[in-house]
N, C-alpha and C positions, 0 to 999 in steps of 0.2 A: 483541665486537669480530670481524670477519670480513674476508676477503681478497677483492680483485678478481681474478680469476684469467683466463688464456686456457687452454681445454681444447681440446686436439687429440684428436679421436676419430675412429673408423672411419667415421662418418657426417658429418664436417665438423667445422669450428672454431667455438667458441662462447666469447663473452666475457661475464663478468658476475659477480654477487656470489655466493659459496657461501652457501647458506641453511643455518644450524645444523639438526641433526637435531630432531625432535620427536616426539611420540606419533602423529603423522600421516605421518612420513617412511616411504618405501618402503625396505626393506631391499636392499641390493645396488645402491642408485642413489644417486647425488650430484645434489642440488637446486641449480639455478642460476638466479638471476634475472638475466634480460638487461637490457639497457639500455632496452628499449622497456617494462620493468616486467612482462612475463610470465615465469613460472616454467616450467622444463623440467626432466624428469628424465633423467639421463643413466647408463646402465648402467655400473657399474665396470669391467666387462669390455671395454666399447667404447673406454674412455680410453687413448690412447696416451701422453699426457704432459699435464702441468698445470703452467702458469708463473704464478708470483704477479706481478701488474702493479702492485699497490697493496695496502699493508697497513693493517689496522685502519681499516676503512671505519666510519663513525657516522653516524648521522642528524644533519645540521646542525641547529643551534640557530635557533630563531625570532629573527630581528632584533628589536631593541626598537622598537616602534611607539607613537606617542604617540596614544592615542585619546581624542578629546575629545568631550564631548557638545556637539553644535552646537545653538545657539538656532534655533528654528524647525523642526527636524527632528524627526519623531515617534519616539517610544520603542517598541520592540518587545522580545520575548523570544524566545530561542532555546532550545528543549527538544531535547536529544539523545537517542535511544532505541538508537542502535547503527548499524550499517551503515557504509559507506565514505566517506560525503560528507563534504567538508571534511578529508580525511586525506592524509597522505604516507606513502610506503613507508619502513618502519624496516628498513634492511639488517642490523642486528643480529639481528632474529629473521625476516626475511623477510615479515613481516605489514605492517600499515598502522597508523599511529599516530593515534588520533582527536583531532581538534582541539576542544577544549573550553573554551579561555579567549577572550575577546573579541579578544586579539592574535593568536592563531592563527586565528581566522576572518577577521579582518582581512587577514592575511597571505595567505590562500588567496583570498579575494575583497575586495581594498582598494576596489574600486569601491563596495562597499555603503556606505562611509561619506558618499558623495555623496547618499544617499537617505534613510537611517535611522540613528539611534541604537540600537546594542545595548546595553541597560542591564541585561540579566539573561542568564545562560547557566545552564542547568540540565541535568544528566544525571540522568535518573530510571532508566536502567538500560543496559547495552551487550550488546545481543542481536541475534542474526539474526532477521530478521523471520519466518522460518519456525517460530521457537521462541516467538513472542509469541502468547499466550492472552488470553482475555478478562480474566483478572485484571490484566494489564498495561494493557489499554485503561482499566480504570477507573483505574489510577495514573497514566496520561497525563492522562485527563480531569480529575482532581483538581489535578494541576500547572497545567493550563491555566486552570481557574477562578481558582486563587490569583494566577496571574501577571497575567491580566486584571484582576482586582479590586485589584490593587497599583498599577494604572496604566498598564499596556502598552496601546497601542492595537491591538496584534494580535500573535499568535505564529506561530513557525515551528518545526515539528517535523520533524527530521531521522530518517529511517526507512529501513530496508531495503525494497527495492522489491517483493519477491516477495508480501507479504500487506499492503501499504500500503493497497490499496483496502479491505481488510476493516477496517483501523483508522479509515480516514476515513470509512466508513459507520457504524462504533460512535460516534465522536465527533459525528457529525451528529445522533445521538439522544441522547447522554449529556449533551451541554453545551448549555445553552440560553443563547445570546448574540447579539448583532447585530454583533459584531467579527469581523475575518478570523482564520480558523484555518487555517493552511497548512501542508500536509505536502509534504515534497520529499525527493529521494534522489539516488542516481546509479547508473547502470548499470556505469559504470567508474570504478575508483579513480583519484585524481589523480596517481598515477605513470605514468599511461598518456597518450600524446600525444593520445588521442581522448576524455578525459575529459569528462563532462557535468555534472561537479561545479558547476564555476563559474558557469555561465548559469543553472543550476537554482536554485542558492542565491540568486543575485542576483536573479533574478525573483521567488522566493519572498519576499525581503525587501521588494521593492517592492511586490509585493500585499499583503503583511501591513501595511505601513507607510503606503501611499500610495492604494490603490485604495478605492473607496466598497462594496466586497464585505462583506457582513454574515453569512457562513456559512462552512461548513467546504469546502476545495477542495484537490485535488492539484495543485500546479505543476510541469510538466515540458516537456521540449523539444517545440516544436511539429512539428519535423521533423528532419532529419539535420544540418542546419546550426547554427552557433553564434548565432543572430540572435533568435529568438523563442520565447517559451512559451506554451503554453496554461494556464489555470487551469479545472480540471475539477470541477464539483460533486461532493462527497465520496461521495454515494449513486448517482453515475452514472458513475464512474470504473472502470477495469479494465485491467489489465496484459494487454496483448494479443501481447507478443513477449518472448522470452527475454533478448535483448541490445541490440535496437536502442535508440538514445538517445530516440527517440519512443514508446517502448513503451506509455505510457498513452494510452488514447483514450475519449472520451465515448461512452456507450452509450445509444442512443435519445434523444440530445439534442444540443445544440450546446455547445460550451465556454462558459464565462461570461466569459472575459477573454482578450485576446491581449496579451501584455507582451513589450516590447523591452528590450534591455540599456542602452539610453539612458534609460530610465524611463518611455517612452511606454505608455500603457495604453489599449486599445480595448475596449468593451463589446461582446460577441458574443452575448449572451443576456440574458434577464431573471434576476434573483436578488434576495435579499433585500439590503436597503441598510443599510449601517454606521450605528449608532448607539452613543452611549456610555452604554451601560446596564449594570448590574451582571450578571455571569455567575453561573449556577448549575448544580449538578450534578443531572441529570434521571433518576432511576432507576439501576438497576445492569444486570446480566446474568445470566439463569438458565442454566447450563450443560447443563441437560437438554435440549438441542435438537439436531437433527441435519441434515445436508444429504445428500441421496442422489439419484445419477444414474440415470436409466432406461437400460437397453441391451436390445439383443436377446438374449432368453435369460436376462435376469434373473430370478432365483430369488425369487419374492414371499415366501418364508419369512424373507427378511432383515428384514420388517417385524415378524414374530413375536420377532425378536432384540430389536428396539428396543423393542417392547412388554414384553419381560420385564425389560428394562433399566431400566424405570421412565422412559421418555422422556415429556416434557410436550407436545413439538411437534416436527414434522418438515417440512422444506421438500423436495419431491420435484422435481427438474429433469425433466420430461416431455419428450417429443418434439414438435416443431411446435408447435400451439397449447396445448399441455399435456397430451398423450396419456399414458397408461400401458398396458401390456398388457391387453386387455379380451375380445374375443372369440377367444381362443387355441384351437388345436386340442384341447389338453388343459385341461380345466377348472381343473387345479391349477397352470396357468402363468399364469392371470389374476391381475392385482393387485386386481381390484376388491373381492372379498370380504375381502382383508387390509386394505385401506385402511378399508372400512366398520367392521371389527373395531377399528381405532386409534380411529376417530372415536366409535363407540358406547361406547369405554373414557375418553372426555372428552380425547383428544388431539387437538391442533390439526394438521391436515393441509394445508399450503399448497402449491400447484402453480405453478411457474415454467417457463420453457422454456429447454432446453440451445441452442435456437437463438441466444441473447443477445440480439438484437435483435427488435423487434415485440412484439405483445401476446399473452397466453394468452386463450383463451376457454372458455366452458363449454358453448356452445351451437352452434358451427359444424357440428361432426359428432356423429352418434348416440353414439359412443364417449365423446365429452366429456361429453354428457348424462348417460350412465350413470355416469360419475365423479363428476360434480357431485352426483348424487342420494345417494352415500355421505355428503355432507356435507364433502367436501374443498372447499377455497376456491381458487379461481384468482386469482391476483394481479397480474392486469393485465400491465404491462410492467416490474414490478420484476425486476432482474437477481437470479439465484440468491444470489449473495454477499451483497448486499445484505438480501435477504428472510432468510436465515439469521440475519444480525446483528439485523435489526429484530426477530425472533421472539424471540430471547434476551432482548432488551431490554424488548419487551412483556410478556412473561411475568413480569419482575420487577415490573411495575406492574399487572398485571391477571391475576387467576386465573379469572374467570367466562368460560366458553367463548364465550358469545354477545358480550359485551364486548370479549373478545379479537379475535374475528373482525372487529369493527367498528374496533378499532384497527389492525389490520394492514391494512385496506381504506382507511384515512384516510391522506391524505397528510401526512407530517410534516415530511419536509427533502427534498422534491423527488424522493422515490424512485418516486412514481407520477405519470404524465403523462396527461391527459385526451386528448390528441391525438397523432398519429404525423406528422411531416413527412418528406418525401421525401429531404430533404438531411441527415437525422440518421444515415443509414446510412454506417458507415465513414467519417464525415467526419474 
């Protein structure tokens, strides 16, 4: 239980809830949660006076909501992994309380009852997305397969935003299905007036329950307004802004769907069509892979480190078409001999571009041809994060290096495009 107070300080007056001290609190400061949901730290030495306005503030209880399974509406499952979506501030702790029950979800987004039935809610874990590793991808994938095979038409996975595109890529390879697997999240928690939780979750439910999509997608705000969402292919999505509500963008592709809060669905690109077939887990993930970025002055000896660590495959984010330092003034600065050493030791080396958009090439420039002769493989327009995920998945299925190369260059889940359209850039 905590108090709502008025703090008079040397820097102004502030009203809010005092957040109890925790292991993360700053000594010498009072943490105050303001009415708009943001926390501020006030130096104790700056406080002139503190007046209690209201005592024993608690998180209000959810009202009872009569949730009925409506005939004619599709059944979907909700899988929670953490994050702030469908949560509200808990003023007793200063954090947010996850909504896990159907009642809590319907309280947050009651409009969803008009479109789908949520007949199953699973919390597989509660983690910040930066802490989610490949082991968690496998756990999510197994839960998805189980839910789809129990009868759900589709699933919605709530997930932290920072690594959501890694997870969406992983699920695109790990789960074989023709039902919608929709990931969504929130940039801003529900205790903020600008929260994006409501529209994202509503659109995700509509995509899972009512679209003819048959693959993995991230559903997120189309723009800064609360009117439309995009569904972006799981292997083509990337978080492109730290805080904007439309942070996720399709890379070298168009969105798959445009969804409005009234239930309207517009197809904006080709995709795998929904069918009611049994889902299955396909492969796993080999952790002996790495993602490495080239930069001016990068020491090629870092590749020796990965060789010594027993790496099985590495994705290099090259510059431009997929360059690495080649004709350097000092021979020891060139990456070519180190890349060849990896390849000669049976390690797969895949080349992507840090430009994000566009295709790599092994032939446009002489230096690209030199790199290609080492046995490194340019991976067309696969985005680096997706290439890293695909390589870990591919290594769980294929050990022969030639077959592995063929698998990496095979389009499995829309991660490789044969063409490039002008309107794909920053769409």
